C-alpha positions in Angstrom: 0.0 0.0 0.0 1.1 3.6 -0.6 0.1 4.5 2.9 -1.1 2.7 6.0 -3.9 5.3 6.3 -7.5 4.1 5.4 -10.7 6.0 4.6 -9.1 9.4 4.2 -10.4 12.2 2.1 -8.7 12.3 -1.4 -8.5 15.8 -3.0 -7.8 16.3 -6.7 -5.5 15.8 -8.3 -5.0 12.2 -7.4 -1.9 11.1 -9.3 -1.6 7.8 -7.4 -5.2 6.9 -7.9 -5.8 6.4 -4.2 -9.5 7.0 -4.7 -10.1 4.2 -7.1 -13.9 4.6 -7.3 -14.0 8.4 -7.4 -16.1 9.0 -4.3 -13.5 11.1 -2.5 -12.5 8.5 0.0 -9.0 6.9 -0.4 -7.7 3.4 0.4 -11.2 1.9 1.0 -11.0 -1.8 2.0 -11.7 -3.8 -1.1 -14.6 -6.2 -0.5 
């Protein structure tokens, strides 16, 4: 993982694509 943080707010730009589903929350657990 890029960061150990989870469920943080991702602000544009997002060059590392931390917010993979575009809802503004980064590193959501993948279910």
